[in-house]
N, CA, C and O atoms as a CHARMM CRD file, in Angstrom:
* protein
*
  300
    1    1 MET  N      0.83900  -1.17200   0.00000 PROA 1      0.00000
    2    1 MET  CA     0.00000   0.00000   0.00000 PROA 1      0.00000
    3    1 MET  C      0.88900   1.24200   0.00000 PROA 1      0.00000
    4    1 MET  O      1.81800   1.34300   0.80100 PROA 1      0.00000
    5    2 ALA  N      0.60700   2.17600  -0.88900 PROA 2      0.00000
    6    2 ALA  CA     1.35700   3.42100  -0.98000 PROA 2      0.00000
    7    2 ALA  C      0.82900   4.40300   0.05800 PROA 2      0.00000
    8    2 ALA  O     -0.38100   4.60100   0.17100 PROA 2      0.00000
    9    3 THR  N      1.73400   5.01800   0.81500 PROA 3      0.00000
   10    3 THR  CA     1.29900   5.97000   1.82400 PROA 3      0.00000
   11    3 THR  C      1.99300   7.32100   1.68800 PROA 3      0.00000
   12    3 THR  O      1.37000   8.35100   1.94500 PROA 3      0.00000
   13    4 ARG  N      3.23900   7.34700   1.29800 PROA 4      0.00000
   14    4 ARG  CA     3.94300   8.62000   1.12300 PROA 4      0.00000
   15    4 ARG  C      3.49700   9.26200  -0.18400 PROA 4      0.00000
   16    4 ARG  O      3.19400   8.55800  -1.14700 PROA 4      0.00000
   17    5 PRO  N      3.45300  10.60200  -0.22800 PROA 5      0.00000
   18    5 PRO  CA     3.00300  11.26700  -1.46200 PROA 5      0.00000
   19    5 PRO  C      3.76500  10.80100  -2.70700 PROA 5      0.00000
   20    5 PRO  O      3.15500  10.59400  -3.75600 PROA 5      0.00000
   21    6 ARG  N      5.05200  10.63900  -2.60800 PROA 6      0.00000
   22    6 ARG  CA     5.84600  10.19800  -3.76900 PROA 6      0.00000
   23    6 ARG  C      5.42200   8.79100  -4.18800 PROA 6      0.00000
   24    6 ARG  O      5.30700   8.50800  -5.38100 PROA 6      0.00000
   25    7 ASP  N      5.18800   7.90600  -3.21200 PROA 7      0.00000
   26    7 ASP  CA     4.75200   6.54300  -3.52400 PROA 7      0.00000
   27    7 ASP  C      3.37800   6.54800  -4.19500 PROA 7      0.00000
   28    7 ASP  O      3.12400   5.76700  -5.11200 PROA 7      0.00000
   29    8 VAL  N      2.50200   7.42800  -3.73300 PROA 8      0.00000
   30    8 VAL  CA     1.15700   7.53000  -4.31600 PROA 8      0.00000
   31    8 VAL  C      1.26700   7.94300  -5.77800 PROA 8      0.00000
   32    8 VAL  O      0.64400   7.33400  -6.64800 PROA 8      0.00000
   33    9 LEU  N      2.05500   8.97000  -6.04600 PROA 9      0.00000
   34    9 LEU  CA     2.21800   9.44300  -7.42300 PROA 9      0.00000
   35    9 LEU  C      2.84400   8.37100  -8.31000 PROA 9      0.00000
   36    9 LEU  O      2.44800   8.21700  -9.46500 PROA 9      0.00000
   37   10 GLN  N      3.80500   7.63800  -7.78800 PROA 10     0.00000
   38   10 GLN  CA     4.44100   6.58900  -8.58100 PROA 10     0.00000
   39   10 GLN  C      3.47700   5.44400  -8.86000 PROA 10     0.00000
   40   10 GLN  O      3.50200   4.87600  -9.95100 PROA 10     0.00000
   41   11 THR  N      2.63300   5.09500  -7.90200 PROA 11     0.00000
   42   11 THR  CA     1.64600   4.03600  -8.10500 PROA 11     0.00000
   43   11 THR  C      0.62400   4.45000  -9.16400 PROA 11     0.00000
   44   11 THR  O      0.31600   3.67900 -10.07300 PROA 11     0.00000
   45   12 ILE  N      0.10900   5.65500  -9.04100 PROA 12     0.00000
   46   12 ILE  CA    -0.86300   6.14400 -10.02800 PROA 12     0.00000
   47   12 ILE  C     -0.21600   6.20200 -11.41000 PROA 12     0.00000
   48   12 ILE  O     -0.82100   5.79200 -12.40100 PROA 12     0.00000
   49   13 GLY  N      1.00400   6.70800 -11.47400 PROA 13     0.00000
   50   13 GLY  CA     1.71200   6.80800 -12.74400 PROA 13     0.00000
   51   13 GLY  C      1.96900   5.45800 -13.37900 PROA 13     0.00000
   52   13 GLY  O      1.81900   5.29700 -14.59000 PROA 13     0.00000
   53   14 ALA  N      2.35800   4.48300 -12.56400 PROA 14     0.00000
   54   14 ALA  CA     2.60200   3.13100 -13.08500 PROA 14     0.00000
   55   14 ALA  C      1.31100   2.52500 -13.62200 PROA 14     0.00000
   56   14 ALA  O      1.31800   1.86400 -14.66000 PROA 14     0.00000
   57   15 ASN  N      0.20600   2.74900 -12.91800 PROA 15     0.00000
   58   15 ASN  CA    -1.08800   2.24800 -13.39700 PROA 15     0.00000
   59   15 ASN  C     -1.49300   2.93800 -14.69400 PROA 15     0.00000
   60   15 ASN  O     -2.01700   2.29800 -15.60600 PROA 15     0.00000
   61   16 LEU  N     -1.25100   4.22900 -14.77200 PROA 16     0.00000
   62   16 LEU  CA    -1.56100   4.99200 -15.98000 PROA 16     0.00000
   63   16 LEU  C     -0.78300   4.43700 -17.16700 PROA 16     0.00000
   64   16 LEU  O     -1.35000   4.18400 -18.23000 PROA 16     0.00000
   65   17 ARG  N      0.50300   4.25200 -16.97800 PROA 17     0.00000
   66   17 ARG  CA     1.34200   3.72600 -18.05900 PROA 17     0.00000
   67   17 ARG  C      0.91500   2.31200 -18.45100 PROA 17     0.00000
   68   17 ARG  O      0.82100   1.99900 -19.63800 PROA 17     0.00000
   69   18 ALA  N      0.65800   1.45800 -17.45900 PROA 18     0.00000
   70   18 ALA  CA     0.27400   0.07300 -17.74300 PROA 18     0.00000
   71   18 ALA  C     -1.01300   0.01400 -18.57300 PROA 18     0.00000
   72   18 ALA  O     -1.11000  -0.76600 -19.52000 PROA 18     0.00000
   73   19 GLU  N     -1.98500   0.83000 -18.21500 PROA 19     0.00000
   74   19 GLU  CA    -3.24500   0.83300 -18.96000 PROA 19     0.00000
   75   19 GLU  C     -3.04600   1.38400 -20.36900 PROA 19     0.00000
   76   19 GLU  O     -3.64800   0.89000 -21.32200 PROA 19     0.00000
   77   20 ARG  N     -2.20400   2.40300 -20.50000 PROA 20     0.00000
   78   20 ARG  CA    -1.93200   2.96700 -21.83100 PROA 20     0.00000
   79   20 ARG  C     -1.23900   1.93900 -22.71500 PROA 20     0.00000
   80   20 ARG  O     -1.61900   1.75700 -23.87200 PROA 20     0.00000
   81   21 VAL  N     -0.23900   1.27700 -22.18600 PROA 21     0.00000
   82   21 VAL  CA     0.51100   0.26900 -22.95100 PROA 21     0.00000
   83   21 VAL  C     -0.38700  -0.91800 -23.28700 PROA 21     0.00000
   84   21 VAL  O     -0.32500  -1.45400 -24.39400 PROA 21     0.00000
   85   22 ARG  N     -1.22000  -1.32500 -22.33500 PROA 22     0.00000
   86   22 ARG  CA    -2.13600  -2.44800 -22.55400 PROA 22     0.00000
   87   22 ARG  C     -3.04300  -2.19800 -23.75600 PROA 22     0.00000
   88   22 ARG  O     -3.43800  -3.13100 -24.45500 PROA 22     0.00000
   89   23 ARG  N     -3.36500  -0.93300 -23.98400 PROA 23     0.00000
   90   23 ARG  CA    -4.24700  -0.57400 -25.09700 PROA 23     0.00000
   91   23 ARG  C     -3.46600  -0.13100 -26.33800 PROA 23     0.00000
   92   23 ARG  O     -4.03800   0.34800 -27.31700 PROA 23     0.00000
   93   24 ASN  N     -2.14000  -0.30600 -26.26600 PROA 24     0.00000
   94   24 ASN  CA    -1.26600  -0.01000 -27.40500 PROA 24     0.00000
   95   24 ASN  C     -1.39900   1.43600 -27.87800 PROA 24     0.00000
   96   24 ASN  O     -1.45200   1.70900 -29.07700 PROA 24     0.00000
   97   25 LEU  N     -1.45000   2.35800 -26.91300 PROA 25     0.00000
   98   25 LEU  CA    -1.55400   3.77700 -27.21700 PROA 25     0.00000
   99   25 LEU  C     -0.22800   4.46800 -26.91200 PROA 25     0.00000
  100   25 LEU  O      0.46500   4.10400 -25.96200 PROA 25     0.00000
  101   26 THR  N      0.11800   5.45700 -27.71700 PROA 26     0.00000
  102   26 THR  CA     1.31700   6.23900 -27.45200 PROA 26     0.00000
  103   26 THR  C      1.00900   7.33900 -26.44400 PROA 26     0.00000
  104   26 THR  O     -0.14700   7.71200 -26.24400 PROA 26     0.00000
  105   27 GLN  N      2.05800   7.85000 -25.81700 PROA 27     0.00000
  106   27 GLN  CA     1.87300   8.98100 -24.91500 PROA 27     0.00000
  107   27 GLN  C      1.30000  10.17600 -25.67500 PROA 27     0.00000
  108   27 GLN  O      0.44800  10.90000 -25.16100 PROA 27     0.00000
  109   28 GLU  N      1.77200  10.36900 -26.88800 PROA 28     0.00000
  110   28 GLU  CA     1.29500  11.49900 -27.68000 PROA 28     0.00000
  111   28 GLU  C     -0.20400  11.39500 -27.96500 PROA 28     0.00000
  112   28 GLU  O     -0.92400  12.38900 -27.87100 PROA 28     0.00000
  113   29 ALA  N     -0.67100  10.20900 -28.30800 PROA 29     0.00000
  114   29 ALA  CA    -2.09400  10.01700 -28.60200 PROA 29     0.00000
  115   29 ALA  C     -2.94400  10.28700 -27.36300 PROA 29     0.00000
  116   29 ALA  O     -3.96300  10.97400 -27.44100 PROA 29     0.00000
  117   30 VAL  N     -2.52500   9.75000 -26.23100 PROA 30     0.00000
  118   30 VAL  CA    -3.28600   9.95300 -24.99400 PROA 30     0.00000
  119   30 VAL  C     -3.24300  11.42200 -24.58600 PROA 30     0.00000
  120   30 VAL  O     -4.26200  11.99100 -24.19600 PROA 30     0.00000
  121   31 ALA  N     -2.07600  12.03000 -24.67500 PROA 31     0.00000
  122   31 ALA  CA    -1.94800  13.44300 -24.31300 PROA 31     0.00000
  123   31 ALA  C     -2.87900  14.30400 -25.16900 PROA 31     0.00000
  124   31 ALA  O     -3.57200  15.18100 -24.65300 PROA 31     0.00000
  125   32 ASN  N     -2.89000  14.05100 -26.46100 PROA 32     0.00000
  126   32 ASN  CA    -3.76400  14.82900 -27.34900 PROA 32     0.00000
  127   32 ASN  C     -5.23000  14.64400 -26.99700 PROA 32     0.00000
  128   32 ASN  O     -5.98500  15.61400 -26.95400 PROA 32     0.00000
  129   33 ARG  N     -5.63700  13.41200 -26.74700 PROA 33     0.00000
  130   33 ARG  CA    -7.04200  13.13700 -26.39300 PROA 33     0.00000
  131   33 ARG  C     -7.42800  13.79300 -25.07500 PROA 33     0.00000
  132   33 ARG  O     -8.56700  14.22600 -24.89500 PROA 33     0.00000
  133   34 ALA  N     -6.46300  13.86200 -24.14700 PROA 34     0.00000
  134   34 ALA  CA    -6.74000  14.39300 -22.81100 PROA 34     0.00000
  135   34 ALA  C     -6.52500  15.90100 -22.71400 PROA 34     0.00000
  136   34 ALA  O     -6.83200  16.50900 -21.68900 PROA 34     0.00000
  137   35 GLY  N     -5.99500  16.50500 -23.78300 PROA 35     0.00000
  138   35 GLY  CA    -5.71600  17.92900 -23.73500 PROA 35     0.00000
  139   35 GLY  C     -4.50500  18.26100 -22.88500 PROA 35     0.00000
  140   35 GLY  O     -4.43600  19.32800 -22.27600 PROA 35     0.00000
  141   36 LEU  N     -3.54600  17.33700 -22.84600 PROA 36     0.00000
  142   36 LEU  CA    -2.31200  17.51500 -22.08200 PROA 36     0.00000
  143   36 LEU  C     -1.12900  17.55200 -23.03300 PROA 36     0.00000
  144   36 LEU  O     -1.24200  17.14100 -24.18800 PROA 36     0.00000
  145   37 GLY  N     -0.00700  18.03700 -22.55600 PROA 37     0.00000
  146   37 GLY  CA     1.21500  17.95800 -23.33300 PROA 37     0.00000
  147   37 GLY  C      1.84500  16.58200 -23.15200 PROA 37     0.00000
  148   37 GLY  O      1.71600  15.98800 -22.08200 PROA 37     0.00000
  149   38 PRO  N      2.51900  16.06200 -24.16900 PROA 38     0.00000
  150   38 PRO  CA     3.16700  14.75400 -24.04100 PROA 38     0.00000
  151   38 PRO  C      4.18800  14.70900 -22.91300 PROA 38     0.00000
  152   38 PRO  O      4.32000  13.69000 -22.23500 PROA 38     0.00000
  153   39 THR  N      4.90700  15.79800 -22.70800 PROA 39     0.00000
  154   39 THR  CA     5.89000  15.84700 -21.62400 PROA 39     0.00000
  155   39 THR  C      5.20200  15.75800 -20.27400 PROA 39     0.00000
  156   39 THR  O      5.69100  15.08400 -19.36800 PROA 39     0.00000
  157   40 GLN  N      4.07300  16.43200 -20.13600 PROA 40     0.00000
  158   40 GLN  CA     3.33400  16.36600 -18.87400 PROA 40     0.00000
  159   40 GLN  C      2.84200  14.95000 -18.61400 PROA 40     0.00000
  160   40 GLN  O      2.95000  14.45600 -17.49200 PROA 40     0.00000
  161   41 LEU  N      2.30500  14.29300 -19.63100 PROA 41     0.00000
  162   41 LEU  CA     1.83800  12.92300 -19.45500 PROA 41     0.00000
  163   41 LEU  C      2.99600  12.01000 -19.07100 PROA 41     0.00000
  164   41 LEU  O      2.84300  11.14600 -18.20700 PROA 41     0.00000
  165   42 ALA  N      4.14400  12.19000 -19.69900 PROA 42     0.00000
  166   42 ALA  CA     5.32200  11.37100 -19.36700 PROA 42     0.00000
  167   42 ALA  C      5.72000  11.57600 -17.90700 PROA 42     0.00000
  168   42 ALA  O      6.05100  10.61200 -17.21600 PROA 42     0.00000
  169   43 ARG  N      5.69100  12.80700 -17.43600 PROA 43     0.00000
  170   43 ARG  CA     6.02600  13.08400 -16.03000 PROA 43     0.00000
  171   43 ARG  C      4.97800  12.48400 -15.08300 PROA 43     0.00000
  172   43 ARG  O      5.32100  12.01600 -13.99800 PROA 43     0.00000
  173   44 MET  N      3.72100  12.49700 -15.48800 PROA 44     0.00000
  174   44 MET  CA     2.67100  11.87900 -14.67900 PROA 44     0.00000
  175   44 MET  C      2.91800  10.37800 -14.57400 PROA 44     0.00000
  176   44 MET  O      2.78500   9.80500 -13.49300 PROA 44     0.00000
  177   45 GLU  N      3.27700   9.73800 -15.68500 PROA 45     0.00000
  178   45 GLU  CA     3.52300   8.29600 -15.68100 PROA 45     0.00000
  179   45 GLU  C      4.72300   7.93500 -14.81300 PROA 45     0.00000
  180   45 GLU  O      4.74200   6.86300 -14.20900 PROA 45     0.00000
  181   46 ARG  N      5.70700   8.79800 -14.74000 PROA 46     0.00000
  182   46 ARG  CA     6.89600   8.53300 -13.91500 PROA 46     0.00000
  183   46 ARG  C      6.69200   8.91900 -12.45300 PROA 46     0.00000
  184   46 ARG  O      7.56000   8.66900 -11.61700 PROA 46     0.00000
  185   47 GLY  N      5.54900   9.52700 -12.14200 PROA 47     0.00000
  186   47 GLY  CA     5.27200   9.93500 -10.76600 PROA 47     0.00000
  187   47 GLY  C      6.08500  11.14100 -10.34000 PROA 47     0.00000
  188   47 GLY  O      6.35800  11.32000  -9.15300 PROA 47     0.00000
  189   48 GLU  N      6.47200  11.96100 -11.28900 PROA 48     0.00000
  190   48 GLU  CA     7.32000  13.11200 -11.00300 PROA 48     0.00000
  191   48 GLU  C      6.54100  14.38700 -10.70000 PROA 48     0.00000
  192   48 GLU  O      7.11400  15.36800 -10.22400 PROA 48     0.00000
  193   49 THR  N      5.25300  14.37800 -10.97100 PROA 49     0.00000
  194   49 THR  CA     4.46300  15.58900 -10.77500 PROA 49     0.00000
  195   49 THR  C      3.07200  15.23900 -10.27300 PROA 49     0.00000
  196   49 THR  O      2.49400  14.22400 -10.66300 PROA 49     0.00000
  197   50 ASP  N      2.55200  16.07900  -9.41600 PROA 50     0.00000
  198   50 ASP  CA     1.17300  15.94800  -8.96100 PROA 50     0.00000
  199   50 ASP  C      0.35400  16.89300  -9.82600 PROA 50     0.00000
  200   50 ASP  O      0.28200  18.09100  -9.55300 PROA 50     0.00000
  201   51 SER  N     -0.25300  16.36000 -10.85100 PROA 51     0.00000
  202   51 SER  CA    -0.92900  17.18100 -11.84700 PROA 51     0.00000
  203   51 SER  C     -2.36300  17.53100 -11.48300 PROA 51     0.00000
  204   51 SER  O     -3.03200  18.22900 -12.24500 PROA 51     0.00000
  205   52 GLY  N     -2.83800  17.07900 -10.37500 PROA 52     0.00000
  206   52 GLY  CA    -4.21400  17.36100  -9.98400 PROA 52     0.00000
  207   52 GLY  C     -5.14700  16.26700 -10.49800 PROA 52     0.00000
  208   52 GLY  O     -4.93800  15.69800 -11.56900 PROA 52     0.00000
  209   53 ILE  N     -6.15900  15.99700  -9.72200 PROA 53     0.00000
  210   53 ILE  CA    -7.05900  14.87900 -10.00500 PROA 53     0.00000
  211   53 ILE  C     -7.73600  15.00800 -11.36300 PROA 53     0.00000
  212   53 ILE  O     -7.92900  13.99900 -12.04000 PROA 53     0.00000
  213   54 SER  N     -8.09900  16.20900 -11.77900 PROA 54     0.00000
  214   54 SER  CA    -8.82900  16.35500 -13.04200 PROA 54     0.00000
  215   54 SER  C     -7.97900  15.91100 -14.23100 PROA 54     0.00000
  216   54 SER  O     -8.51700  15.37200 -15.19800 PROA 54     0.00000
  217   55 LYS  N     -6.68800  16.12100 -14.18000 PROA 55     0.00000
  218   55 LYS  CA    -5.82900  15.69800 -15.29200 PROA 55     0.00000
  219   55 LYS  C     -5.68000  14.18600 -15.33100 PROA 55     0.00000
  220   55 LYS  O     -5.59800  13.59700 -16.40900 PROA 55     0.00000
  221   56 TYR  N     -5.64300  13.55300 -14.16200 PROA 56     0.00000
  222   56 TYR  CA    -5.59100  12.08500 -14.13800 PROA 56     0.00000
  223   56 TYR  C     -6.90000  11.49900 -14.65700 PROA 56     0.00000
  224   56 TYR  O     -6.89600  10.48600 -15.35600 PROA 56     0.00000
  225   57 VAL  N     -8.01100  12.13200 -14.31700 PROA 57     0.00000
  226   57 VAL  CA    -9.31700  11.67800 -14.80900 PROA 57     0.00000
  227   57 VAL  C     -9.37700  11.82400 -16.32600 PROA 57     0.00000
  228   57 VAL  O     -9.84000  10.91400 -17.01400 PROA 57     0.00000
  229   58 ARG  N     -8.91800  12.94400 -16.85100 PROA 58     0.00000
  230   58 ARG  CA    -8.90700  13.14600 -18.30300 PROA 58     0.00000
  231   58 ARG  C     -8.01800  12.12300 -18.99500 PROA 58     0.00000
  232   58 ARG  O     -8.37100  11.61100 -20.05700 PROA 58     0.00000
  233   59 ALA  N     -6.87500  11.82400 -18.40400 PROA 59     0.00000
  234   59 ALA  CA    -5.97500  10.81900 -18.99100 PROA 59     0.00000
  235   59 ALA  C     -6.63400   9.44600 -18.98900 PROA 59     0.00000
  236   59 ALA  O     -6.55000   8.71500 -19.97600 PROA 59     0.00000
  237   60 ALA  N     -7.28900   9.09300 -17.89000 PROA 60     0.00000
  238   60 ALA  CA    -7.98100   7.80500 -17.81500 PROA 60     0.00000
  239   60 ALA  C     -9.05800   7.71200 -18.88900 PROA 60     0.00000
  240   60 ALA  O     -9.17000   6.69500 -19.57200 PROA 60     0.00000
  241   61 GLU  N     -9.83800   8.75600 -19.03700 PROA 61     0.00000
  242   61 GLU  CA   -10.89200   8.76000 -20.05000 PROA 61     0.00000
  243   61 GLU  C    -10.30800   8.67800 -21.45400 PROA 61     0.00000
  244   61 GLU  O    -10.88300   8.02200 -22.32400 PROA 61     0.00000
  245   62 ALA  N     -9.17300   9.33500 -21.68700 PROA 62     0.00000
  246   62 ALA  CA    -8.52500   9.29100 -22.99800 PROA 62     0.00000
  247   62 ALA  C     -8.03200   7.88600 -23.32900 PROA 62     0.00000
  248   62 ALA  O     -7.98700   7.49300 -24.49500 PROA 62     0.00000
  249   63 ILE  N     -7.66400   7.13500 -22.29700 PROA 63     0.00000
  250   63 ILE  CA    -7.21300   5.75500 -22.49000 PROA 63     0.00000
  251   63 ILE  C     -8.40100   4.82200 -22.65600 PROA 63     0.00000
  252   63 ILE  O     -8.31800   3.81100 -23.35300 PROA 63     0.00000
  253   64 GLY  N     -9.51200   5.17300 -22.00700 PROA 64     0.00000
  254   64 GLY  CA   -10.69800   4.32800 -22.07200 PROA 64     0.00000
  255   64 GLY  C    -10.87200   3.44900 -20.85700 PROA 64     0.00000
  256   64 GLY  O    -11.44100   2.36100 -20.94700 PROA 64     0.00000
  257   65 VAL  N    -10.38000   3.91900 -19.70600 PROA 65     0.00000
  258   65 VAL  CA   -10.56800   3.18600 -18.45200 PROA 65     0.00000
  259   65 VAL  C    -11.25000   4.09800 -17.44900 PROA 65     0.00000
  260   65 VAL  O    -11.26500   5.31900 -17.60600 PROA 65     0.00000
  261   66 SER  N    -11.81000   3.49100 -16.42500 PROA 66     0.00000
  262   66 SER  CA   -12.40400   4.30800 -15.37400 PROA 66     0.00000
  263   66 SER  C    -11.25400   4.87700 -14.52600 PROA 66     0.00000
  264   66 SER  O    -10.21700   4.23100 -14.37400 PROA 66     0.00000
  265   67 PRO  N    -11.43800   6.05900 -13.98800 PROA 67     0.00000
  266   67 PRO  CA   -10.38800   6.65400 -13.16200 PROA 67     0.00000
  267   67 PRO  C     -9.97800   5.76300 -11.98900 PROA 67     0.00000
  268   67 PRO  O     -8.83700   5.82300 -11.53200 PROA 67     0.00000
  269   68 GLU  N    -10.89300   4.95100 -11.50900 PROA 68     0.00000
  270   68 GLU  CA   -10.58000   4.06400 -10.38800 PROA 68     0.00000
  271   68 GLU  C     -9.41800   3.12700 -10.70400 PROA 68     0.00000
  272   68 GLU  O     -8.66000   2.74400  -9.81300 PROA 68     0.00000
  273   69 GLU  N     -9.28300   2.76100 -11.97600 PROA 69     0.00000
  274   69 GLU  CA    -8.19400   1.86900 -12.37500 PROA 69     0.00000
  275   69 GLU  C     -6.82400   2.47400 -12.07800 PROA 69     0.00000
  276   69 GLU  O     -5.87100   1.74500 -11.80200 PROA 69     0.00000
  277   70 LEU  N     -6.72100   3.78500 -12.13200 PROA 70     0.00000
  278   70 LEU  CA    -5.43500   4.43500 -11.87100 PROA 70     0.00000
  279   70 LEU  C     -5.06200   4.38100 -10.41200 PROA 70     0.00000
  280   70 LEU  O     -3.88900   4.50800 -10.06300 PROA 70     0.00000
  281   71 PHE  N     -6.05700   4.19300  -9.54300 PROA 71     0.00000
  282   71 PHE  CA    -5.82300   4.24200  -8.10600 PROA 71     0.00000
  283   71 PHE  C     -5.70900   2.86400  -7.45800 PROA 71     0.00000
  284   71 PHE  O     -5.68200   2.74400  -6.23300 PROA 71     0.00000
  285   72 ARG  N     -5.64300   1.82200  -8.29500 PROA 72     0.00000
  286   72 ARG  CA    -5.43500   0.46500  -7.77100 PROA 72     0.00000
  287   72 ARG  C     -4.14200   0.42600  -6.95300 PROA 72     0.00000
  288   72 ARG  O     -3.13000   1.01300  -7.33700 PROA 72     0.00000
  289   73 GLY  N     -4.19600  -0.26300  -5.83800 PROA 73     0.00000
  290   73 GLY  CA    -3.01900  -0.44600  -5.01300 PROA 73     0.00000
  291   73 GLY  C     -2.77600   0.64700  -3.99600 PROA 73     0.00000
  292   73 GLY  O     -1.75900   0.62900  -3.30300 PROA 73     0.00000
  293   74 LEU  N     -3.69100   1.60400  -3.89000 PROA 74     0.00000
  294   74 LEU  CA    -3.51000   2.68800  -2.93700 PROA 74     0.00000
  295   74 LEU  C     -4.18300   2.43200  -1.60000 PROA 74     0.00000
  296   74 LEU  O     -3.82500   3.05700  -0.60200 PROA 74     0.00000
  297   75 SER  N     -5.13900   1.53600  -1.55900 PROA 75     0.00000
  298   75 SER  CA    -5.82000   1.28900  -0.28000 PROA 75     0.00000
  299   75 SER  C     -5.67900  -0.15100   0.14600 PROA 75     0.00000
  300   75 SER  O     -6.18900  -0.53600   1.19800 PROA 75     0.00000
């Protein structure tokens, strides 16, 4: 279970990347669909930035998963 803020961001980012790769989508495609920059999405996937919940929700929707999927492993 992730408890430190950095661990939380890394868990969410890893889930984001896993779901994107599972659907064979590029970072650029997801970023464009979500209205994000590719660099920002890459930083989100690496857990380097806390982009705010709305951006994670937009990324999840752009991938085609429910936002809950990004938060697996946090509780």
